[in-house]
PDB file of N, CA, C and O in Angstrom, chain B, residues numbered from 101:
ATOM      1  N   MET B 101     201.641  56.599 -66.038  1.00  0.00           N
ATOM      2  CA  MET B 101     201.168  55.321 -65.888  1.00  0.00           C
ATOM      3  C   MET B 101     199.565  55.356 -65.727  1.00  0.00           C
ATOM      4  O   MET B 101     198.972  55.988 -64.853  1.00  0.00           O
ATOM      5  N   HIS B 102     198.995  54.596 -66.689  1.00  0.00           N
ATOM      6  CA  HIS B 102     197.458  54.663 -66.838  1.00  0.00           C
ATOM      7  C   HIS B 102     197.020  53.644 -65.957  1.00  0.00           C
ATOM      8  O   HIS B 102     197.730  52.661 -65.746  1.00  0.00           O
ATOM      9  N   PRO B 103     195.797  53.807 -65.368  1.00  0.00           N
ATOM     10  CA  PRO B 103     195.095  52.816 -64.432  1.00  0.00           C
ATOM     11  C   PRO B 103     194.607  51.662 -65.394  1.00  0.00           C
ATOM     12  O   PRO B 103     194.281  51.895 -66.558  1.00  0.00           O
ATOM     13  N   ASN B 104     194.580  50.529 -64.888  1.00  0.00           N
ATOM     14  CA  ASN B 104     194.198  49.350 -65.443  1.00  0.00           C
ATOM     15  C   ASN B 104     192.674  49.477 -65.697  1.00  0.00           C
ATOM     16  O   ASN B 104     191.963  49.666 -64.710  1.00  0.00           O
ATOM     17  N   PRO B 105     192.079  49.389 -66.972  1.00  0.00           N
ATOM     18  CA  PRO B 105     190.819  49.587 -67.268  1.00  0.00           C
ATOM     19  C   PRO B 105     189.914  48.397 -66.624  1.00  0.00           C
ATOM     20  O   PRO B 105     188.723  48.564 -66.361  1.00  0.00           O
ATOM     21  N   ALA B 106     190.620  47.161 -66.396  1.00  0.00           N
ATOM     22  CA  ALA B 106     189.918  46.105 -65.775  1.00  0.00           C
ATOM     23  C   ALA B 106     189.933  46.105 -64.328  1.00  0.00           C
ATOM     24  O   ALA B 106     189.343  45.227 -63.698  1.00  0.00           O
ATOM     25  N   ALA B 107     190.607  47.086 -63.738  1.00  0.00           N
ATOM     26  CA  ALA B 107     190.779  47.094 -62.371  1.00  0.00           C
ATOM     27  C   ALA B 107     189.303  47.325 -61.550  1.00  0.00           C
ATOM     28  O   ALA B 107     188.417  48.000 -62.075  1.00  0.00           O
ATOM     29  N   ARG B 108     189.156  46.806 -60.445  1.00  0.00           N
ATOM     30  CA  ARG B 108     187.802  46.833 -59.793  1.00  0.00           C
ATOM     31  C   ARG B 108     187.839  47.877 -58.716  1.00  0.00           C
ATOM     32  O   ARG B 108     188.779  48.034 -57.936  1.00  0.00           O
ATOM     33  N   LEU B 109     186.653  48.624 -58.745  1.00  0.00           N
ATOM     34  CA  LEU B 109     186.607  49.683 -57.716  1.00  0.00           C
ATOM     35  C   LEU B 109     185.368  49.369 -56.705  1.00  0.00           C
ATOM     36  O   LEU B 109     184.256  49.031 -57.113  1.00  0.00           O
ATOM     37  N   PRO B 110     185.685  49.515 -55.424  1.00  0.00           N
ATOM     38  CA  PRO B 110     184.736  49.246 -54.561  1.00  0.00           C
ATOM     39  C   PRO B 110     183.541  50.219 -54.718  1.00  0.00           C
ATOM     40  O   PRO B 110     183.778  51.412 -54.913  1.00  0.00           O
ATOM     41  N   ALA B 111     182.254  49.759 -54.640  1.00  0.00           N
ATOM     42  CA  ALA B 111     181.081  50.633 -54.845  1.00  0.00           C
ATOM     43  C   ALA B 111     179.956  50.087 -53.932  1.00  0.00           C
ATOM     44  O   ALA B 111     179.864  48.879 -53.713  1.00  0.00           O
ATOM     45  N   LYS B 112     179.165  50.925 -53.443  1.00  0.00           N
ATOM     46  CA  LYS B 112     178.050  50.733 -52.732  1.00  0.00           C
ATOM     47  C   LYS B 112     176.781  51.009 -53.437  1.00  0.00           C
ATOM     48  O   LYS B 112     176.720  52.029 -54.124  1.00  0.00           O
ATOM     49  N   LEU B 113     175.733  50.201 -53.347  1.00  0.00           N
ATOM     50  CA  LEU B 113     174.563  50.601 -53.963  1.00  0.00           C
ATOM     51  C   LEU B 113     173.512  50.871 -52.948  1.00  0.00           C
ATOM     52  O   LEU B 113     173.190  50.008 -52.132  1.00  0.00           O
ATOM     53  N   HIS B 114     172.950  52.091 -52.981  1.00  0.00           N
ATOM     54  CA  HIS B 114     172.007  52.330 -52.001  1.00  0.00           C
ATOM     55  C   HIS B 114     170.564  52.645 -52.656  1.00  0.00           C
ATOM     56  O   HIS B 114     170.487  53.421 -53.608  1.00  0.00           O
ATOM     57  N   ARG B 115     169.510  52.062 -52.153  1.00  0.00           N
ATOM     58  CA  ARG B 115     168.325  52.226 -52.630  1.00  0.00           C
ATOM     59  C   ARG B 115     167.465  53.027 -51.735  1.00  0.00           C
ATOM     60  O   ARG B 115     167.560  52.910 -50.514  1.00  0.00           O
ATOM     61  N   ARG B 116     166.562  53.903 -52.341  1.00  0.00           N
ATOM     62  CA  ARG B 116     165.588  54.811 -51.632  1.00  0.00           C
ATOM     63  C   ARG B 116     166.424  55.823 -50.707  1.00  0.00           C
ATOM     64  O   ARG B 116     166.141  55.947 -49.515  1.00  0.00           O
ATOM     65  N   VAL B 117     167.326  56.442 -51.229  1.00  0.00           N
ATOM     66  CA  VAL B 117     168.034  57.501 -50.560  1.00  0.00           C
ATOM     67  C   VAL B 117     167.599  58.930 -51.207  1.00  0.00           C
ATOM     68  O   VAL B 117     167.135  59.082 -52.337  1.00  0.00           O
ATOM     69  N   CYS B 118     167.835  59.867 -50.314  1.00  0.00           N
ATOM     70  CA  CYS B 118     167.388  61.200 -50.666  1.00  0.00           C
ATOM     71  C   CYS B 118     168.630  61.997 -50.781  1.00  0.00           C
ATOM     72  O   CYS B 118     169.538  61.895 -49.957  1.00  0.00           O
ATOM     73  N   LEU B 119     168.671  62.828 -51.851  1.00  0.00           N
ATOM     74  CA  LEU B 119     169.870  63.612 -52.080  1.00  0.00           C
ATOM     75  C   LEU B 119     169.527  65.065 -52.187  1.00  0.00           C
ATOM     76  O   LEU B 119     168.435  65.371 -52.667  1.00  0.00           O
ATOM     77  N   VAL B 120     170.360  65.985 -51.781  1.00  0.00           N
ATOM     78  CA  VAL B 120     170.323  67.406 -52.165  1.00  0.00           C
ATOM     79  C   VAL B 120     171.220  67.649 -53.229  1.00  0.00           C
ATOM     80  O   VAL B 120     172.427  67.537 -53.017  1.00  0.00           O
ATOM     81  N   LEU B 121     170.779  67.978 -54.392  1.00  0.00           N
ATOM     82  CA  LEU B 121     171.850  68.272 -55.429  1.00  0.00           C
ATOM     83  C   LEU B 121     171.805  69.882 -55.672  1.00  0.00           C
ATOM     84  O   LEU B 121     170.754  70.447 -55.975  1.00  0.00           O
ATOM     85  N   THR B 122     172.908  70.494 -55.528  1.00  0.00           N
ATOM     86  CA  THR B 122     172.969  71.952 -55.631  1.00  0.00           C
ATOM     87  C   THR B 122     173.591  72.278 -57.020  1.00  0.00           C
ATOM     88  O   THR B 122     174.241  71.467 -57.679  1.00  0.00           O
ATOM     89  N   GLU B 123     173.325  73.523 -57.381  1.00  0.00           N
ATOM     90  CA  GLU B 123     173.982  74.093 -58.597  1.00  0.00           C
ATOM     91  C   GLU B 123     175.402  74.414 -58.607  1.00  0.00           C
ATOM     92  O   GLU B 123     175.977  74.714 -59.654  1.00  0.00           O
ATOM     93  N   ASP B 124     176.048  74.357 -57.360  1.00  0.00           N
ATOM     94  CA  ASP B 124     177.435  74.657 -57.395  1.00  0.00           C
ATOM     95  C   ASP B 124     177.897  74.373 -55.955  1.00  0.00           C
ATOM     96  O   ASP B 124     177.079  74.327 -55.035  1.00  0.00           O
ATOM     97  N   ALA B 125     179.142  74.195 -55.778  1.00  0.00           N
ATOM     98  CA  ALA B 125     179.850  73.679 -54.604  1.00  0.00           C
ATOM     99  C   ALA B 125     179.668  74.809 -53.424  1.00  0.00           C
ATOM    100  O   ALA B 125     179.505  74.501 -52.243  1.00  0.00           O
ATOM    101  N   VAL B 126     179.715  76.067 -53.877  1.00  0.00           N
ATOM    102  CA  VAL B 126     179.474  77.076 -52.791  1.00  0.00           C
ATOM    103  C   VAL B 126     178.146  76.994 -52.143  1.00  0.00           C
ATOM    104  O   VAL B 126     178.094  77.192 -50.929  1.00  0.00           O
ATOM    105  N   LEU B 127     177.018  76.714 -52.834  1.00  0.00           N
ATOM    106  CA  LEU B 127     175.758  76.537 -52.293  1.00  0.00           C
ATOM    107  C   LEU B 127     175.758  75.442 -51.324  1.00  0.00           C
ATOM    108  O   LEU B 127     175.180  75.587 -50.247  1.00  0.00           O
ATOM    109  N   ALA B 128     176.417  74.260 -51.651  1.00  0.00           N
ATOM    110  CA  ALA B 128     176.529  73.010 -50.729  1.00  0.00           C
ATOM    111  C   ALA B 128     177.181  73.542 -49.510  1.00  0.00           C
ATOM    112  O   ALA B 128     176.700  73.209 -48.427  1.00  0.00           O
ATOM    113  N   GLU B 129     178.257  74.358 -49.544  1.00  0.00           N
ATOM    114  CA  GLU B 129     178.933  74.794 -48.441  1.00  0.00           C
ATOM    115  C   GLU B 129     178.023  75.675 -47.602  1.00  0.00           C
ATOM    116  O   GLU B 129     178.163  75.692 -46.379  1.00  0.00           O
ATOM    117  N   GLU B 130     177.128  76.381 -48.186  1.00  0.00           N
ATOM    118  CA  GLU B 130     176.309  77.354 -47.465  1.00  0.00           C
ATOM    119  C   GLU B 130     175.279  76.556 -46.679  1.00  0.00           C
ATOM    120  O   GLU B 130     174.967  76.868 -45.530  1.00  0.00           O
ATOM    121  N   LEU B 131     174.768  75.533 -47.317  1.00  0.00           N
ATOM    122  CA  LEU B 131     173.658  74.568 -46.741  1.00  0.00           C
ATOM    123  C   LEU B 131     174.336  73.901 -45.532  1.00  0.00           C
ATOM    124  O   LEU B 131     173.769  73.852 -44.441  1.00  0.00           O
ATOM    125  N   LEU B 132     175.524  73.401 -45.740  1.00  0.00           N
ATOM    126  CA  LEU B 132     176.305  72.755 -44.480  1.00  0.00           C
ATOM    127  C   LEU B 132     176.636  73.611 -43.348  1.00  0.00           C
ATOM    128  O   LEU B 132     176.822  73.104 -42.241  1.00  0.00           O
ATOM    129  N   ALA B 133     176.736  75.016 -43.556  1.00  0.00           N
ATOM    130  CA  ALA B 133     177.033  75.844 -42.653  1.00  0.00           C
ATOM    131  C   ALA B 133     175.822  76.179 -41.711  1.00  0.00           C
ATOM    132  O   ALA B 133     176.032  76.751 -40.641  1.00  0.00           O
ATOM    133  N   ARG B 134     174.617  75.843 -42.086  1.00  0.00           N
ATOM    134  CA  ARG B 134     173.409  75.865 -41.287  1.00  0.00           C
ATOM    135  C   ARG B 134     173.316  74.738 -40.478  1.00  0.00           C
ATOM    136  O   ARG B 134     173.134  73.627 -40.977  1.00  0.00           O
ATOM    137  N   LYS B 135     173.435  74.932 -39.147  1.00  0.00           N
ATOM    138  CA  LYS B 135     173.387  73.893 -38.171  1.00  0.00           C
ATOM    139  C   LYS B 135     172.216  72.844 -38.392  1.00  0.00           C
ATOM    140  O   LYS B 135     172.399  71.638 -38.560  1.00  0.00           O
ATOM    141  N   LYS B 136     171.015  73.471 -38.367  1.00  0.00           N
ATOM    142  CA  LYS B 136     169.825  72.606 -38.464  1.00  0.00           C
ATOM    143  C   LYS B 136     169.777  71.706 -39.690  1.00  0.00           C
ATOM    144  O   LYS B 136     169.245  70.597 -39.628  1.00  0.00           O
ATOM    145  N   LEU B 137     170.338  72.182 -40.818  1.00  0.00           N
ATOM    146  CA  LEU B 137     170.458  71.426 -42.069  1.00  0.00           C
ATOM    147  C   LEU B 137     171.547  70.502 -42.072  1.00  0.00           C
ATOM    148  O   LEU B 137     171.416  69.381 -42.564  1.00  0.00           O
ATOM    149  N   ALA B 138     172.649  70.908 -41.538  1.00  0.00           N
ATOM    150  CA  ALA B 138     173.839  69.879 -41.460  1.00  0.00           C
ATOM    151  C   ALA B 138     173.588  68.718 -40.669  1.00  0.00           C
ATOM    152  O   ALA B 138     174.136  67.651 -40.944  1.00  0.00           O
ATOM    153  N   ALA B 139     172.727  68.855 -39.616  1.00  0.00           N
ATOM    154  CA  ALA B 139     172.443  67.881 -38.684  1.00  0.00           C
ATOM    155  C   ALA B 139     171.507  66.747 -39.475  1.00  0.00           C
ATOM    156  O   ALA B 139     171.381  65.610 -39.018  1.00  0.00           O
ATOM    157  N   GLU B 140     170.914  67.147 -40.617  1.00  0.00           N
ATOM    158  CA  GLU B 140     170.089  66.118 -41.349  1.00  0.00           C
ATOM    159  C   GLU B 140     171.005  65.561 -42.490  1.00  0.00           C
ATOM    160  O   GLU B 140     170.481  64.768 -43.273  1.00  0.00           O
ATOM    161  N   VAL B 141     172.182  65.863 -42.645  1.00  0.00           N
ATOM    162  CA  VAL B 141     172.988  65.505 -43.858  1.00  0.00           C
ATOM    163  C   VAL B 141     173.953  64.216 -43.250  1.00  0.00           C
ATOM    164  O   VAL B 141     174.621  64.259 -42.217  1.00  0.00           O
ATOM    165  N   ALA B 142     173.849  63.264 -44.031  1.00  0.00           N
ATOM    166  CA  ALA B 142     174.548  61.901 -43.417  1.00  0.00           C
ATOM    167  C   ALA B 142     175.974  61.969 -44.105  1.00  0.00           C
ATOM    168  O   ALA B 142     176.926  61.345 -43.637  1.00  0.00           O
ATOM    169  N   GLY B 143     176.070  62.724 -45.192  1.00  0.00           N
ATOM    170  CA  GLY B 143     177.400  62.693 -45.980  1.00  0.00           C
ATOM    171  C   GLY B 143     177.224  63.548 -47.112  1.00  0.00           C
ATOM    172  O   GLY B 143     176.174  64.057 -47.502  1.00  0.00           O
ATOM    173  N   ARG B 144     178.602  63.668 -47.693  1.00  0.00           N
ATOM    174  CA  ARG B 144     178.644  64.549 -48.852  1.00  0.00           C
ATOM    175  C   ARG B 144     179.227  63.532 -49.979  1.00  0.00           C
ATOM    176  O   ARG B 144     180.329  63.004 -49.833  1.00  0.00           O
ATOM    177  N   LEU B 145     178.485  63.320 -51.003  1.00  0.00           N
ATOM    178  CA  LEU B 145     178.837  62.490 -52.035  1.00  0.00           C
ATOM    179  C   LEU B 145     179.713  63.017 -53.145  1.00  0.00           C
ATOM    180  O   LEU B 145     180.356  62.250 -53.861  1.00  0.00           O
ATOM    181  N   SER B 146     179.735  64.335 -53.284  1.00  0.00           N
ATOM    182  CA  SER B 146     180.582  64.982 -54.172  1.00  0.00           C
ATOM    183  C   SER B 146     180.471  66.606 -53.740  1.00  0.00           C
ATOM    184  O   SER B 146     179.755  66.932 -52.793  1.00  0.00           O
ATOM    185  N   ASP B 147     181.088  67.403 -54.360  1.00  0.00           N
ATOM    186  CA  ASP B 147     181.070  68.802 -54.007  1.00  0.00           C
ATOM    187  C   ASP B 147     179.736  69.472 -54.080  1.00  0.00           C
ATOM    188  O   ASP B 147     179.530  70.524 -53.475  1.00  0.00           O
ATOM    189  N   ARG B 148     178.656  68.772 -54.943  1.00  0.00           N
ATOM    190  CA  ARG B 148     177.447  69.366 -55.094  1.00  0.00           C
ATOM    191  C   ARG B 148     176.309  68.524 -54.499  1.00  0.00           C
ATOM    192  O   ARG B 148     175.177  69.007 -54.466  1.00  0.00           O
ATOM    193  N   ALA B 149     176.564  67.213 -53.995  1.00  0.00           N
ATOM    194  CA  ALA B 149     175.612  66.299 -53.672  1.00  0.00           C
ATOM    195  C   ALA B 149     175.708  65.930 -52.205  1.00  0.00           C
ATOM    196  O   ALA B 149     176.736  65.463 -51.714  1.00  0.00           O
ATOM    197  N   LEU B 150     174.650  66.147 -51.561  1.00  0.00           N
ATOM    198  CA  LEU B 150     174.537  65.847 -50.006  1.00  0.00           C
ATOM    199  C   LEU B 150     173.534  64.695 -49.784  1.00  0.00           C
ATOM    200  O   LEU B 150     172.391  64.748 -50.237  1.00  0.00           O
ATOM    201  N   LEU B 151     173.972  63.725 -49.119  1.00  0.00           N
ATOM    202  CA  LEU B 151     173.231  62.608 -48.716  1.00  0.00           C
ATOM    203  C   LEU B 151     172.295  62.825 -47.338  1.00  0.00           C
ATOM    204  O   LEU B 151     172.833  62.924 -46.235  1.00  0.00           O
ATOM    205  N   VAL B 152     171.089  62.878 -47.484  1.00  0.00           N
ATOM    206  CA  VAL B 152     170.086  63.104 -46.437  1.00  0.00           C
ATOM    207  C   VAL B 152     169.884  61.967 -45.662  1.00  0.00           C
ATOM    208  O   VAL B 152     169.689  60.881 -46.208  1.00  0.00           O
ATOM    209  N   ARG B 153     169.912  62.114 -44.221  1.00  0.00           N
ATOM    210  CA  ARG B 153     169.706  60.980 -43.351  1.00  0.00           C
ATOM    211  C   ARG B 153     168.352  60.352 -43.569  1.00  0.00           C
ATOM    212  O   ARG B 153     167.385  61.050 -43.873  1.00  0.00           O
ATOM    213  N   PRO B 154     168.270  59.073 -43.423  1.00  0.00           N
ATOM    214  CA  PRO B 154     166.966  58.318 -43.767  1.00  0.00           C
ATOM    215  C   PRO B 154     165.773  58.901 -42.835  1.00  0.00           C
ATOM    216  O   PRO B 154     165.910  59.059 -41.622  1.00  0.00           O
ATOM    217  N   GLY B 155     164.705  59.172 -43.476  1.00  0.00           N
ATOM    218  CA  GLY B 155     163.500  59.749 -42.845  1.00  0.00           C
ATOM    219  C   GLY B 155     163.487  61.177 -42.631  1.00  0.00           C
ATOM    220  O   GLY B 155     162.536  61.701 -42.052  1.00  0.00           O
ATOM    221  N   ARG B 156     164.477  61.851 -43.055  1.00  0.00           N
ATOM    222  CA  ARG B 156     164.646  63.359 -42.691  1.00  0.00           C
ATOM    223  C   ARG B 156     164.310  64.149 -43.892  1.00  0.00           C
ATOM    224  O   ARG B 156     164.665  65.326 -43.825  1.00  0.00           O
ATOM    225  N   LEU B 157     163.686  63.769 -45.021  1.00  0.00           N
ATOM    226  CA  LEU B 157     163.595  64.598 -46.038  1.00  0.00           C
ATOM    227  C   LEU B 157     162.612  65.908 -45.821  1.00  0.00           C
ATOM    228  O   LEU B 157     162.882  67.064 -46.145  1.00  0.00           O
ATOM    229  N   ASP B 158     161.467  65.458 -45.224  1.00  0.00           N
ATOM    230  CA  ASP B 158     160.748  66.672 -44.934  1.00  0.00           C
ATOM    231  C   ASP B 158     161.295  67.694 -44.085  1.00  0.00           C
ATOM    232  O   ASP B 158     161.022  68.879 -44.272  1.00  0.00           O
ATOM    233  N   ALA B 159     162.077  67.287 -43.131  1.00  0.00           N
ATOM    234  CA  ALA B 159     162.787  68.280 -42.270  1.00  0.00           C
ATOM    235  C   ALA B 159     163.804  69.185 -43.257  1.00  0.00           C
ATOM    236  O   ALA B 159     163.924  70.405 -43.145  1.00  0.00           O
ATOM    237  N   VAL B 160     164.403  68.492 -44.090  1.00  0.00           N
ATOM    238  CA  VAL B 160     165.324  69.188 -45.043  1.00  0.00           C
ATOM    239  C   VAL B 160     164.567  70.201 -45.917  1.00  0.00           C
ATOM    240  O   VAL B 160     164.870  71.379 -46.101  1.00  0.00           O
ATOM    241  N   LEU B 161     163.560  69.542 -46.403  1.00  0.00           N
ATOM    242  CA  LEU B 161     162.709  70.484 -47.228  1.00  0.00           C
ATOM    243  C   LEU B 161     162.251  71.745 -46.519  1.00  0.00           C
ATOM    244  O   LEU B 161     162.371  72.854 -47.041  1.00  0.00           O
ATOM    245  N   ASP B 162     161.710  71.547 -45.288  1.00  0.00           N
ATOM    246  CA  ASP B 162     161.248  72.666 -44.460  1.00  0.00           C
ATOM    247  C   ASP B 162     162.411  73.626 -44.245  1.00  0.00           C
ATOM    248  O   ASP B 162     162.170  74.829 -44.342  1.00  0.00           O
ATOM    249  N   GLU B 163     163.599  73.236 -43.975  1.00  0.00           N
ATOM    250  CA  GLU B 163     164.813  74.135 -43.673  1.00  0.00           C
ATOM    251  C   GLU B 163     165.094  74.864 -44.902  1.00  0.00           C
ATOM    252  O   GLU B 163     165.319  76.074 -44.891  1.00  0.00           O
ATOM    253  N   LEU B 164     165.087  74.145 -45.983  1.00  0.00           N
ATOM    254  CA  LEU B 164     165.565  74.768 -47.286  1.00  0.00           C
ATOM    255  C   LEU B 164     164.623  75.979 -47.637  1.00  0.00           C
ATOM    256  O   LEU B 164     165.031  77.039 -48.111  1.00  0.00           O
ATOM    257  N   ARG B 165     163.310  75.685 -47.345  1.00  0.00           N
ATOM    258  CA  ARG B 165     162.280  76.738 -47.664  1.00  0.00           C
ATOM    259  C   ARG B 165     162.416  77.884 -46.723  1.00  0.00           C
ATOM    260  O   ARG B 165     162.365  79.047 -47.123  1.00  0.00           O
ATOM    261  N   LYS B 166     162.600  77.546 -45.408  1.00  0.00           N
ATOM    262  CA  LYS B 166     163.035  78.718 -44.512  1.00  0.00           C
ATOM    263  C   LYS B 166     164.215  79.595 -44.907  1.00  0.00           C
ATOM    264  O   LYS B 166     164.274  80.799 -44.658  1.00  0.00           O
ATOM    265  N   MET B 167     165.175  78.876 -45.560  1.00  0.00           N
ATOM    266  CA  MET B 167     166.265  79.714 -46.130  1.00  0.00           C
ATOM    267  C   MET B 167     166.055  80.420 -47.389  1.00  0.00           C
ATOM    268  O   MET B 167     166.977  81.020 -47.942  1.00  0.00           O
ATOM    269  N   GLY B 168     164.784  80.363 -47.894  1.00  0.00           N
ATOM    270  CA  GLY B 168     164.430  81.040 -49.092  1.00  0.00           C
ATOM    271  C   GLY B 168     164.568  80.245 -50.437  1.00  0.00           C
ATOM    272  O   GLY B 168     164.276  80.789 -51.503  1.00  0.00           O
ATOM    273  N   HIS B 169     164.987  79.040 -50.379  1.00  0.00           N
ATOM    274  CA  HIS B 169     165.042  78.140 -51.404  1.00  0.00           C
ATOM    275  C   HIS B 169     163.788  77.514 -51.854  1.00  0.00           C
ATOM    276  O   HIS B 169     162.871  77.312 -51.058  1.00  0.00           O
ATOM    277  N   THR B 170     163.709  77.190 -53.142  1.00  0.00           N
ATOM    278  CA  THR B 170     162.488  76.464 -53.645  1.00  0.00           C
ATOM    279  C   THR B 170     162.987  75.136 -54.350  1.00  0.00           C
ATOM    280  O   THR B 170     163.214  75.054 -55.557  1.00  0.00           O
ATOM    281  N   PRO B 171     163.122  74.132 -53.457  1.00  0.00           N
ATOM    282  CA  PRO B 171     163.651  72.801 -53.736  1.00  0.00           C
ATOM    283  C   PRO B 171     162.674  72.105 -54.791  1.00  0.00           C
ATOM    284  O   PRO B 171     161.447  72.136 -54.697  1.00  0.00           O
ATOM    285  N   GLN B 172     163.351  71.506 -55.754  1.00  0.00           N
ATOM    286  CA  GLN B 172     162.482  70.624 -56.676  1.00  0.00           C
ATOM    287  C   GLN B 172     162.602  69.185 -56.325  1.00  0.00           C
ATOM    288  O   GLN B 172     163.667  68.587 -56.475  1.00  0.00           O
ATOM    289  N   VAL B 173     161.501  68.604 -55.849  1.00  0.00           N
ATOM    290  CA  VAL B 173     161.500  67.226 -55.520  1.00  0.00           C
ATOM    291  C   VAL B 173     161.208  66.309 -56.648  1.00  0.00           C
ATOM    292  O   VAL B 173     160.223  66.494 -57.364  1.00  0.00           O
ATOM    293  N   VAL B 174     162.032  65.326 -56.829  1.00  0.00           N
ATOM    294  CA  VAL B 174     161.834  64.421 -58.034  1.00  0.00           C
ATOM    295  C   VAL B 174     161.776  63.036 -57.525  1.00  0.00           C
ATOM    296  O   VAL B 174     162.758  62.583 -56.937  1.00  0.00           O
ATOM    297  N   GLY B 175     160.634  62.268 -57.709  1.00  0.00           N
ATOM    298  CA  GLY B 175     160.481  60.793 -57.420  1.00  0.00           C
ATOM    299  C   GLY B 175     159.958  60.635 -55.966  1.00  0.00           C
ATOM    300  O   GLY B 175     160.078  59.552 -55.394  1.00  0.00           O
ATOM    301  N   LYS B 176     159.389  61.687 -55.371  1.00  0.00           N
ATOM    302  CA  LYS B 176     158.843  61.428 -53.984  1.00  0.00           C
ATOM    303  C   LYS B 176     157.392  60.918 -54.191  1.00  0.00           C
ATOM    304  O   LYS B 176     156.696  60.624 -53.219  1.00  0.00           O
TER     305      LYS B 176
END
């Protein structure tokens, strides 16, 4: 049985959100395992995309750098 192509899917549009996009799901799991970083994550949008809590981007960037990562910031 194929889904109806005209079926509607609920969706939310968010403006001005910050995401952490990782190269793979394993890295996303490693980031979430770190308590300080996990506290700044509002949710997981996919296996590689983490939604950052509003106003917490700088704290996330600081924590990523402490972990030895070099995050690329786009659109700040």
